C-alpha positions as CSV (number, residue, x, y, z in Angstrom):
1,M,-2.8,-2.3,17.4
2,S,-5.2,-0.1,15.3
3,K,-8.6,0.8,16.5
4,P,-11.3,-1.5,15.1
5,T,-13.7,-0.1,12.6
6,T,-17.2,0.7,13.8
7,L,-20.2,0.9,11.4
8,A,-23.6,2.1,12.2
9,V,-26.2,-0.1,10.4
10,I,-29.5,0.9,8.9
11,V,-31.8,-1.9,8.0
12,G,-34.3,-0.6,5.4
13,N,-37.9,-1.8,5.5
14,R,-41.1,-1.2,3.6
15,G,-44.4,-2.2,5.1
16,F,-46.0,-4.0,2.1
17,F,-43.0,-6.2,1.6
18,P,-42.3,-9.2,3.8
19,D,-41.2,-8.0,7.2
20,H,-39.6,-11.3,8.2
21,L,-36.9,-10.6,5.6
22,C,-35.7,-7.7,7.7
23,D,-35.5,-9.8,10.8
24,E,-33.4,-12.4,9.0
25,G,-31.4,-9.9,7.1
26,R,-30.5,-7.8,10.2
27,K,-29.2,-10.9,12.0
28,E,-27.2,-12.1,9.0
29,V,-25.6,-8.7,8.4
30,L,-24.6,-8.2,12.0
31,A,-23.2,-11.7,12.1
32,V,-21.1,-11.1,8.9
33,L,-19.8,-7.8,10.3
34,A,-18.8,-9.5,13.5
35,E,-17.0,-12.2,11.5
36,E,-15.1,-9.5,9.6
37,G,-13.9,-7.9,12.9
38,I,-16.2,-4.8,12.5
39,N,-18.0,-3.4,15.5
40,T,-21.6,-2.2,15.0
41,V,-24.1,0.3,16.2
42,A,-27.7,-0.7,15.3
43,L,-31.3,-0.4,16.5
44,T,-32.7,-3.5,18.2
45,P,-36.1,-5.1,17.7
46,E,-37.1,-3.4,21.0
47,D,-36.5,0.0,19.4
48,T,-38.4,-0.5,16.1
49,P,-40.0,-3.4,14.3
50,F,-37.1,-5.8,13.6
51,G,-34.6,-3.0,14.4
52,S,-35.4,-1.5,11.0
53,V,-35.9,2.0,9.7
54,E,-39.1,2.8,7.7
55,T,-40.9,5.8,9.1
56,R,-39.8,9.3,10.2
57,E,-40.1,8.2,13.8
58,H,-37.8,5.3,13.1
59,A,-35.3,7.7,11.4
60,H,-35.3,9.9,14.5
61,K,-34.6,6.9,16.8
62,W,-31.7,5.8,14.5
63,A,-30.3,9.3,14.4
64,D,-30.5,9.7,18.2
65,L,-28.6,6.4,18.6
66,A,-26.0,7.4,16.0
67,K,-25.4,10.7,17.6
68,A,-24.9,9.0,21.0
69,H,-22.1,7.0,19.5
70,A,-20.8,9.5,17.0
71,D,-17.4,9.5,18.5
72,C,-16.8,5.9,17.6
73,I,-18.8,5.6,14.3
74,D,-16.5,5.4,11.3
75,G,-19.1,4.7,8.6
76,V,-22.6,3.6,7.8
77,L,-23.8,0.4,6.2
78,V,-27.3,0.6,4.7
79,T,-28.7,-2.9,4.1
80,L,-31.9,-3.6,2.1
81,P,-33.4,-7.1,2.9
82,N,-36.5,-5.9,1.0
83,F,-37.3,-2.8,-1.0
84,G,-36.8,-0.5,2.0
85,D,-38.3,3.0,2.5
86,E,-35.9,5.5,0.8
87,R,-37.1,8.5,2.7
88,G,-36.7,6.8,6.0
89,I,-33.1,5.9,5.1
90,A,-32.3,9.4,3.8
91,D,-34.0,11.1,6.7
92,A,-32.0,9.0,9.2
93,L,-28.7,9.9,7.6
94,R,-29.6,13.6,7.4
95,L,-30.8,13.8,11.0
96,A,-27.7,12.1,12.3
97,S,-25.3,14.4,10.4
98,L,-22.4,12.0,10.9
99,D,-20.4,13.1,7.9
100,V,-18.9,9.6,7.4
101,P,-18.7,7.2,4.4
102,V,-21.9,5.3,3.5
103,L,-22.1,1.9,1.9
104,I,-25.4,0.6,0.3
105,Q,-26.0,-3.1,0.1
106,A,-29.1,-4.8,-1.3
107,Y,-30.2,-8.4,-1.2
108,A,-30.8,-10.3,-4.5
109,D,-34.1,-12.0,-5.2
110,D,-34.2,-15.8,-5.5
111,P,-36.1,-16.6,-8.7
112,S,-37.7,-19.6,-6.9
113,K,-39.0,-17.3,-4.1
114,M,-41.0,-14.6,-5.8
115,S,-44.3,-15.0,-3.9
116,L,-45.8,-12.2,-1.9
117,A,-44.3,-13.8,1.2
118,E,-40.7,-14.0,-0.1
119,R,-40.2,-11.3,-2.8
120,R,-37.6,-8.7,-1.9
121,D,-37.4,-6.2,-4.8
122,S,-34.3,-4.8,-3.2
123,F,-32.8,-4.3,-6.7
124,C,-35.2,-1.4,-7.3
125,G,-35.2,-0.3,-3.7
126,K,-31.5,0.3,-3.9
127,M,-31.9,2.7,-6.9
128,S,-34.7,4.6,-5.0
129,A,-32.5,4.9,-1.9
130,C,-29.5,6.1,-3.8
131,N,-31.7,8.6,-5.8
132,N,-32.9,10.1,-2.5
133,L,-29.4,10.3,-1.0
134,T,-28.3,12.1,-4.1
135,Q,-31.2,14.6,-3.7
136,Y,-30.2,15.0,-0.1
137,G,-26.6,15.7,-1.0
138,I,-25.4,12.6,0.9
139,D,-22.4,10.8,-0.7
140,Y,-22.5,7.0,-0.8
141,T,-20.5,4.0,-2.0
142,L,-21.9,1.1,-4.0
143,T,-21.1,-2.6,-3.8
144,T,-19.3,-4.3,-6.8
145,L,-22.5,-6.1,-7.6
146,H,-25.8,-4.2,-7.5
147,T,-27.3,-6.9,-5.4
148,C,-25.4,-9.5,-3.3
149,A,-25.8,-11.6,-0.2
150,P,-23.9,-10.4,2.9
151,T,-22.2,-13.8,3.2
152,S,-20.9,-13.7,-0.4
153,P,-17.1,-13.3,-1.1
154,E,-17.9,-10.2,-3.2
155,F,-19.6,-8.4,-0.4
156,R,-17.0,-9.4,2.2
157,G,-14.4,-7.9,-0.1
158,D,-16.4,-4.8,-0.6
159,L,-16.9,-4.6,3.2
160,Q,-13.1,-4.7,3.9
161,D,-12.4,-2.1,1.2
162,F,-15.1,0.1,2.7
163,A,-13.7,-0.4,6.2
164,A,-10.3,0.7,4.9
165,T,-11.8,3.8,3.3
166,C,-13.4,4.6,6.7
167,R,-10.1,4.2,8.5
168,V,-8.4,6.6,6.0
169,V,-11.2,9.2,6.5
170,R,-10.9,8.8,10.2
171,G,-7.2,9.2,10.1
172,L,-7.2,12.3,7.9
173,N,-10.0,14.1,9.7
174,G,-8.4,16.9,11.6
175,A,-4.9,16.0,10.3
176,R,-2.0,18.5,10.1
177,I,0.3,17.9,7.1
178,G,3.8,19.4,6.9
179,A,5.0,20.8,3.6
180,I,8.7,21.2,3.4
181,G,10.2,23.6,0.9
182,A,8.7,25.1,-2.3
183,R,7.4,23.0,-5.2
184,P,10.1,22.7,-7.9
185,A,8.9,24.6,-11.0
186,A,9.2,21.6,-13.2
187,F,7.0,19.3,-11.2
188,N,3.3,20.4,-11.7
189,T,2.2,16.9,-10.7
190,V,2.7,17.7,-7.1
191,R,0.5,20.8,-7.1
192,F,-2.4,20.8,-4.6
193,S,-4.9,23.3,-3.0
194,E,-4.5,24.0,0.7
195,K,-8.0,25.5,0.7
196,L,-9.6,22.3,-0.6
197,L,-7.8,20.3,2.1
198,E,-8.8,22.8,4.7
199,A,-12.4,22.4,3.6
200,S,-12.1,18.7,4.4
201,G,-10.7,19.4,7.8
202,I,-7.0,18.9,6.9
203,S,-4.5,21.7,7.7
204,V,-1.2,22.3,6.0
205,D,1.8,23.8,7.9
206,V,4.7,24.9,5.6
207,I,8.3,25.4,6.4
208,D,11.1,26.6,4.2
209,L,13.8,24.1,3.4
210,S,16.5,26.5,4.5
211,E,15.1,26.4,8.0
212,I,15.4,22.6,8.0
213,F,19.0,22.9,6.9
214,G,19.7,25.5,9.6
215,Q,18.3,23.3,12.3
216,M,20.3,20.3,10.9
217,D,23.6,22.4,11.0
218,Q,23.1,23.1,14.7
219,L,23.2,19.3,15.5
220,D,26.5,17.5,16.0
221,D,26.9,14.2,14.2
222,S,27.5,12.5,17.5
223,A,24.4,14.0,19.1
224,A,22.2,11.4,20.8
225,E,19.1,12.3,18.7
226,V,21.2,12.0,15.5
227,Q,22.5,8.6,16.3
228,E,19.1,7.4,17.4
229,R,17.6,8.5,14.0
230,L,20.5,6.8,12.2
231,A,19.8,3.6,14.1
232,K,16.2,3.7,13.0
233,V,17.2,4.2,9.4
234,R,19.5,1.3,9.4
235,D,16.8,-0.9,11.0
236,Y,14.2,-0.4,8.3
237,I,16.4,-0.1,5.1
238,C,19.6,-1.5,3.8
239,V,22.3,1.2,3.8
240,E,25.1,-0.9,2.4
241,G,27.3,1.2,0.1
242,V,25.9,4.5,1.3
243,P,28.6,6.9,2.4
244,E,28.5,7.5,6.2
245,E,28.5,11.3,5.7
246,K,25.5,11.1,3.4
247,L,23.6,9.2,6.1
């Protein structure tokens, strides 16, 4: 069974917007993540007001928490129940230095709730947060819709796609890839840069095809490892009509 995805959650907040929206938003987001089978690392209302991030002090608290759980964090979800403080969010991510995918989600305003006690303005807050992340050199992913409720089908779909991205990043981090044989001259489509992969923490080990053939020739067709491999091939694919010697 694959390891469940774990996301660190940043709840953005801005003081002159309604604080209660952060309290409600945090609870809703964490509930949706749990429903989607995603584990979470998040500040609590005991750590900061409503478990949100607004000030530099809050950013340090979130970063310390993230560092303490860095081994299990696969990605970060930034949720904006109100405008949010863009510097607090960017500082938290910079201080944590997690180097994992980041997803930005913002709540939509309800046209019937635009009073000082209910207005979110997360639409603009998301643009500000993303602008600051770009300035900080922190890559991020956007939701399909600029604003969306965490309970919406659109966000749940985005969340699962993002979780899959996080699993791919986790799986490839520190990976070693085997490259067998030289690239055929006529196939430019399979060219790649080992240096670019290495810069992303992926190493490539090469081996000449003749060495593979040499090792194959040293094995007898009746050898236990050969027969075991043949049995696995027959288990996962139909080999009807394939000559035995080719197998």
